[in-house]
C-alpha positions in Angstrom: 132.4 115.8 100.1 131.0 113.0 99.1 127.1 112.2 98.9 125.4 109.5 98.9 122.0 108.7 98.5 119.5 105.3 98.1 116.6 106.9 96.6 116.1 110.1 94.7 112.9 111.3 94.5 113.0 114.2 91.7 110.7 116.6 92.6 108.1 116.9 95.7 104.7 117.3 94.4 101.6 114.3 95.5 103.6 111.7 93.7 107.0 112.2 95.1 106.1 112.9 98.7 103.5 110.1 98.5 106.7 107.8 97.8 108.4 109.7 100.3 105.6 108.7 102.8 105.1 105.3 101.4 108.9 104.8 102.1 109.0 106.3 105.4 106.0 103.7 106.1 108.4 101.2 105.6 110.8 99.9 108.6 113.2 98.2 106.2 113.6 102.3 104.7 113.3 103.8 107.2 117.3 104.2 107.6 117.7 104.9 104.4 119.0 107.5 102.5 116.6 110.1 100.6 117.1 112.8 98.1 114.0 115.2 97.3 114.7 117.7 94.8 112.6 120.2 92.2 113.3 123.0 90.7 110.6 125.2 92.4 110.5 126.3 95.4 106.3 125.7 96.5 104.7 129.1 98.5 100.7 128.2 97.6 98.7 125.1 97.4 98.5 125.0 92.5 97.7 121.4 92.2 94.6 119.1 93.7 95.5 115.3 93.0 92.5 112.6 92.2 92.8 108.5 93.1 89.7 106.4 93.3 91.1 103.7 95.8 89.5 100.1 96.8 89.4 100.9 100.3 91.0 102.8 102.8 94.5 104.1 102.5 97.2 105.9 104.4 95.7 109.1 103.3 92.1 107.7 104.4 92.3 110.8 106.9 92.8 113.5 105.1 91.4 112.9 101.9 87.8 111.7 103.2 85.0 113.8 102.5 81.6 112.9 102.1 79.2 115.4 100.6 75.0 115.9 101.4 73.9 117.2 98.2 74.7 116.9 95.2 73.3 119.5 92.3 74.2 119.2 88.9 73.4 122.5 86.2 73.8 121.7 82.6 72.3 124.3 80.6 69.2 122.2 79.1 68.8 120.6 82.7 69.3 120.8 86.6 69.0 118.3 89.3 69.1 118.6 93.4 70.3 115.0 94.9 70.1 114.5 98.1 73.4 111.8 98.8 71.6 110.3 101.6 68.0 109.3 99.5 69.8 108.5 96.9 72.7 106.3 98.0 74.9 108.0 96.4 78.3 108.3 98.5 
């Protein structure tokens, strides 16, 4: 049996799955055959992924968070900031 794929994504981490998600959102690419391979079966969340973007992105509903306060605790300085009063977002 011959297996043909239009795209092969190596790795099922957040970068690979983000690419897969974007491929699936594109109507011109939804009919393409995609293979995702990873050498390790993931059973737990062992990584975090951070990024900055201007405006709302496709992952906004699951990645947006707002903190009410910020705390800094270096060895010689301590400061507690309220994000509403300091306009930090």
